[in-house]
C-alpha positions in Angstrom: 42.1 7.4 24.7 43.4 10.7 25.7 46.9 10.9 27.4 45.8 14.0 29.4 43.2 13.9 32.1 42.0 16.0 35.0 43.9 15.9 38.3 40.7 14.8 40.1 40.9 11.4 38.5 44.2 10.6 40.3 42.8 11.9 43.6 39.7 9.8 43.3 41.8 6.8 42.3 44.0 7.2 45.4 41.0 7.6 47.6 39.5 4.4 46.2 42.8 2.6 47.0 42.5 3.6 50.6 39.1 2.1 51.0 40.1 -1.3 49.5 39.4 -0.8 45.8 41.8 -1.3 42.9 43.1 2.3 42.2 44.5 1.4 38.7 41.2 -0.1 37.6 39.2 2.9 39.0 41.6 5.3 37.4 41.2 3.8 33.9 37.5 3.6 34.2 37.3 7.3 35.1 39.6 8.1 32.2 37.3 6.2 29.8 34.3 7.9 31.1 35.9 11.3 30.8 36.9 10.7 27.2 33.5 9.4 26.3 32.0 12.5 27.8 34.4 14.7 25.8 33.5 12.8 22.5 29.7 13.2 23.2 30.3 16.9 23.9 32.2 17.4 20.6 29.5 15.4 18.7 26.9 17.5 20.1 28.7 20.8 19.2 29.2 19.5 15.6 25.4 18.6 15.4 24.5 22.1 16.6 26.8 23.6 14.0 25.3 21.3 11.3 21.8 22.3 12.3 22.7 26.1 12.3 24.4 25.7 8.9 23.3 28.7 6.8 23.1 27.0 3.5 20.7 24.4 2.1 21.3 21.3 0.1 19.4 20.0 -2.9 17.1 17.0 -2.2 17.8 15.5 -5.7 21.5 15.9 -6.2 22.9 17.0 -2.9 24.5 20.2 -4.3 25.0 23.0 -1.7 22.6 26.0 -2.3 22.1 29.5 -1.0 19.8 29.7 1.9 17.2 31.7 -0.1 17.5 29.4 -3.2 14.1 28.1 -4.4 15.6 25.8 -7.2 18.9 23.9 -7.4 21.4 25.6 -9.6 22.9 22.2 -10.5 19.9 20.2 -11.6 16.9 22.5 -11.5 15.0 20.6 -8.9 12.9 22.3 -6.2 14.7 22.9 -2.9 12.9 22.5 0.2 12.6 25.3 2.8 15.3 25.8 5.3 13.0 25.0 8.3 12.3 21.6 6.7 16.0 21.0 6.2 16.6 21.9 9.8 14.1 19.3 10.9 15.9 16.7 8.8 19.2 17.8 10.5 17.5 17.1 13.8 16.8 13.5 12.5 13.1 14.1 11.9 12.3 12.7 8.5 8.6 13.4 8.5 7.0 13.8 5.1 6.4 17.2 3.8 2.9 18.4 3.1 3.3 17.6 -0.6 5.4 14.5 0.0 4.4 11.5 -2.1 4.7 9.3 1.1 1.8 11.4 2.5 -0.2 11.3 -0.8 0.3 7.5 -1.1 -0.8 7.0 2.5 -4.0 9.1 1.9 -4.8 7.1 -1.3 -4.5 3.8 0.6 -6.8 5.1 3.3 -9.3 6.3 0.8 -9.4 2.9 -1.0 -9.6 1.1 2.3 -12.6 3.3 3.2 -14.3 2.5 -0.1 -14.3 -1.2 0.7 -15.0 -0.6 4.4 -18.2 1.3 3.5 -19.2 -1.4 1.0 -19.0 -4.1 3.6 -21.1 -2.1 6.0 -18.3 -1.0 8.4 -17.0 -2.8 11.4 -13.6 -4.2 12.2 -14.0 -7.5 10.4 -11.8 -8.2 7.5 -13.5 -7.8 4.1 -14.8 -11.1 2.7 -12.9 -12.6 -0.3 -15.8 -12.1 -2.6 -15.9 -8.4 -1.8 -12.2 -8.0 -2.3 -12.4 -9.7 -5.7 -15.2 -7.4 -6.7 -13.0 -4.3 -6.0 -9.9 -5.7 -7.7 -8.0 -8.2 -5.6 -5.4 -10.5 -7.4 -6.4 -14.1 -8.2 -4.4 -15.5 -11.0 -6.1 -19.0 -11.1 -9.6 -17.4 -10.8 -9.1 -14.4 -13.0 -6.1 -15.3 -15.3 -7.1 -12.7 -18.0 -7.7 -9.7 -15.7 -4.1 -8.5 -15.6 -5.2 -5.1 -14.2 -5.8 -6.8 -10.9 -2.0 -6.8 -10.3 -2.3 -3.0 -10.2 -5.5 -2.5 -8.2 -4.7 -5.2 -5.6 -1.8 -3.0 -4.4 -4.3 -0.4 -3.2 -6.6 -2.9 -1.3 -6.0 -4.3 2.2 -7.4 -7.3 4.1 -8.2 -5.7 7.4 -7.3 -2.9 9.7 -3.8 -4.3 11.0 -2.9 -5.0 7.3 -3.2 -1.4 6.3 -1.9 0.0 9.6 1.4 -1.9 9.2 1.8 -0.7 5.6 1.1 2.9 6.6 3.7 2.8 9.3 6.3 1.2 6.8 5.5 3.9 4.2 5.9 6.7 6.8 9.3 5.4 7.7 10.8 4.2 4.4 9.0 6.7 2.0 11.0 9.7 3.0 14.3 7.8 2.4 13.1 6.9 -1.1 12.1 10.4 -1.9 15.5 11.8 -0.9 17.4 9.2 -2.9 15.3 9.0 -6.1 13.3 12.1 -6.0 9.9 12.9 -4.6 7.8 12.1 -7.7 9.5 8.7 -8.3 8.3 6.9 -5.3 5.0 5.9 -7.0 7.0 4.4 -9.9 9.1 2.2 -7.7 6.1 1.3 -5.6 3.8 0.2 -8.6 6.6 -1.6 -10.6 7.9 -3.6 -7.6 4.4 -4.3 -6.4 3.4 -5.8 -9.8 6.6 -7.8 -9.7 5.6 -9.2 -6.2 2.2 -10.3 -7.6 3.9 -12.0 -10.6 6.1 -14.0 -8.1 3.0 -14.8 -6.0 1.2 -16.0 -9.2 4.0 -18.4 -10.0 4.4 -19.7 -6.5 0.6 -19.9 -5.4 -1.7 -19.3 -8.3 -4.8 -20.4 -6.3 -4.4 -17.7 -3.6 -6.5 -14.6 -3.6 -4.3 -11.7 -2.5 -4.2 -8.0 -2.0 -2.2 -5.3 -0.2 0.5 -2.7 -0.6 3.1 -4.9 1.1 4.7 -6.0 -2.1 5.2 -2.4 -3.2 6.3 -1.4 0.3 8.9 -4.2 0.2 9.9 -2.8 -3.2 10.7 0.5 -1.6 12.6 -1.3 1.1 14.6 -3.3 -1.4 15.4 -0.2 -3.6 16.8 1.7 -0.6 18.8 -1.4 0.5 20.1 -1.9 -3.0 21.1 1.8 -3.2 22.9 1.6 0.2 24.8 -1.6 -0.9 25.9 0.2 -4.2 26.9 3.3 -2.3 29.2 1.3 0.0 29.8 4.1 2.4 29.0 4.2 6.1 25.7 6.0 5.3 24.9 3.5 2.6 25.5 0.5 4.8 23.5 2.1 7.6 20.5 2.6 5.3 21.0 -0.9 3.9 21.0 -2.5 7.4 17.9 -0.5 8.4 16.0 -1.7 5.3 17.1 -5.2 6.0 15.5 -4.9 9.4 12.2 -3.6 8.0 12.2 -6.4 5.5 12.5 -8.9 8.4 9.8 -7.2 10.3 7.5 -7.4 7.2 8.2 -11.2 6.8 7.6 -11.9 10.5 4.4 -9.9 10.4 3.4 -11.8 7.2 3.8 -15.1 9.0 1.9 -13.8 12.0 -1.2 -12.7 10.0 -0.8 -15.3 7.2 0.0 -12.6 4.7 1.5 -13.2 1.2 5.3 -13.5 1.8 5.8 -14.5 -1.8 4.7 -11.1 -2.9 6.9 -9.5 -0.2 9.9 -11.4 -1.4 9.2 -10.7 -5.1 8.7 -6.9 -4.5 11.9 -6.7 -2.3 14.0 -8.6 -4.9 12.7 -6.3 -7.7 13.4 -3.2 -5.6 16.9 -4.4 -4.6 17.8 -5.0 -8.2 16.6 -1.6 -9.3 18.4 0.2 -6.4 21.6 -1.7 -6.9 21.7 -1.6 -10.8 20.4 1.9 -11.4 23.2 4.5 -10.8 21.8 7.6 -9.1 24.0 9.8 -11.1 22.5 8.5 -14.3 19.0 8.8 -12.9 19.5 12.4 -11.9 21.2 13.4 -15.2 18.5 11.8 -17.4 15.4 13.9 -17.6 13.8 11.5 -20.0 14.2 8.5 -17.6 12.8 10.5 -14.7 9.9 11.7 -16.8 8.9 8.2 -18.0 9.1 6.9 -14.5 6.9 9.7 -13.1 4.4 9.2 -15.9 4.2 5.4 -15.1 3.8 6.0 -11.4 1.1 8.7 -11.6 -0.9 7.0 -14.4 -0.8 3.6 -12.7 -2.0 5.2 -9.4 -4.8 7.2 -11.0 -5.9 4.1 -13.0 -6.0 1.9 -9.9 -8.0 4.4 -7.8 -10.4 5.1 -10.6 -11.2 1.4 -11.0 -11.6 0.8 -7.3 -13.8 3.9 -6.7 -16.1 3.1 -9.6 -16.5 -0.6 -9.1 -19.7 -1.9 -7.5 -19.8 -5.1 -5.3 -21.9 -8.0 -6.4 -25.3 -8.0 -4.6 -25.5 -10.8 -2.0 -27.8 -13.7 -2.8 -31.4 -13.2 -1.5 -31.9 -14.6 2.0 -34.4 -17.4 2.7 -36.7 -14.8 4.3 -36.8 -12.6 1.1 -37.5 -15.6 -1.0 -40.4 -16.6 1.3 -41.7 -13.0 1.1 -41.4 -13.2 -2.7 -43.2 -16.4 -2.8 -46.1 -15.1 -0.7 -46.4 -12.0 -3.0 -46.5 -14.4 -6.0 -49.2 -16.6 -4.5 -51.3 -13.4 -3.7 -50.8 -12.3 -7.3 -52.0 -15.8 -8.5 -55.1 -15.5 -6.4 -56.0 -12.1 -7.9 -55.4 -13.3 -11.5 -57.4 -16.5 -10.9 -60.5 -14.4 -10.1 -60.6 -12.9 -13.6 -58.6 -15.3 -15.7 -58.0 -18.8 -14.4 -56.2 -19.8 -17.5 -53.8 -16.9 -17.2 -53.2 -17.9 -13.5 -52.4 -21.4 -14.6 -49.9 -20.1 -17.1 -48.3 -17.9 -14.6 -47.8 -20.7 -12.2 -46.4 -23.1 -14.9 -43.8 -20.6 -15.8 -42.6 -19.2 -12.5 -42.6 -22.2 -10.2 -40.0 -24.3 -12.1 -37.8 -21.2 -12.3 -37.9 -20.9 -8.6 -37.2 -24.7 -8.2 -40.6 -25.6 -6.9 -42.7 -28.5 -8.2 -45.8 -27.8 -10.4 -49.0 -26.9 -8.4 -52.5 -25.7 -9.4 -53.4 -22.0 -8.8 -56.4 -23.2 -6.6 -54.1 -25.0 -4.2 -51.6 -22.1 -4.0 -54.3 -19.6 -3.3 -56.1 -21.8 -0.8 -53.0 -22.4 1.1 -52.2 -18.8 1.4 -55.7 -17.7 2.4 -55.8 -20.5 5.0 -52.6 -19.1 6.5 -54.1 -15.6 6.6 -57.2 -16.8 8.5 -54.9 -18.7 11.0 -52.9 -15.6 11.6 -56.0 -13.5 12.2 -57.5 -16.0 14.5 -54.3 -16.6 16.3 -54.1 -20.3 15.5 -50.9 -20.1 13.5 -49.0 -18.1 16.1 -49.6 -20.0 19.3 -46.2 -20.6 21.1 -44.4 -18.3 18.7 -41.9 -15.6 19.9 -43.1 -12.0 19.0 -40.5 -11.6 16.4 -41.4 -14.9 14.7 -45.0 -14.0 14.6 -44.3 -10.8 12.8 -41.8 -12.5 10.4 -44.6 -15.2 9.5 -47.8 -13.1 9.5 -46.9 -9.5 8.5 -46.0 -10.5 4.9 -49.1 -12.5 4.5 -51.2 -9.6 5.8 -49.6 -7.1 3.4 -49.9 -9.5 0.4 -53.6 -10.3 1.0 -54.7 -6.8 2.4 -57.4 -6.6 -0.3 -58.9 -10.0 0.5 
């Protein structure tokens, strides 16, 4: 606390004493308020000076660069524009247009749209069979299809699932890009996401699962591990923020019954990477960064290609479609029986057992269908039926026997 303070503080304290207040307490409160105001004013002035700073800093290694520099003179990395750096100094960590956080979010939305279109739209969560068709992870049911540990990261089980992950990527992604470099975000996302599914397979092999949350938790863990290793005030601040995001993810997982085993596995893998990998070595080694970028890009392209080119399994025919097919078959039997009774008999003997029906003669099948046709035309078969039921029953018969 400052030893000097304005004279008006003493005057206000004396005035407070005259009206029954404790002048000493009022005086010290005013002094504390005055000192806080001075500190805030100085902090604001420093922030303005920082924002107006003429030079730029490299996103990869942190070296100070000239305001017009396009590439870092220390590591050769691309240096972002001064306007973008000024936004960051304001505290706005929005992804740049070419940010991998933005690209990853767009990829996840595209794969979500692919499944959404395949299920016919709507807000309902995709059915397990549809997710499995597009590459969801199920260790017990598909133990030899290891590629599902990759594709499952790009699928989501409903709107709120992907919405939470997009929010987390928009918040955590820029931090990862600043620490490890823009192109390395995909590598951390994919490797830690696969690690999350491995943990899930060990803990709950019978569970069908999908989602980017394991990889997102891997990004959170990597930033937390880096902050723990750094040990500075900034490092501890980032670590604590990441711990909060991990807690949010776990709570969200319990709320929507998500796969918290994958969340924990991804976060643990990310923390180990962030804590064990020195950023100085990472930035110096061009070979390590190149391998990581190749793995990240290749894994993402492969996963998207698989999801976009897969086709869902056609649903089993409904009871109505089976009935229509049976009516068409009976009509065909009637036509064949007119010219080749033996051929009609062979056709019936072959097809009825395949459909699960007991053996029957062509004459009976034909007579039954023609009787139903006459009942529909005379109105006997549709008495008391609703209009929709009448059409569902009689229209297929009329079409099948239009030439009778």
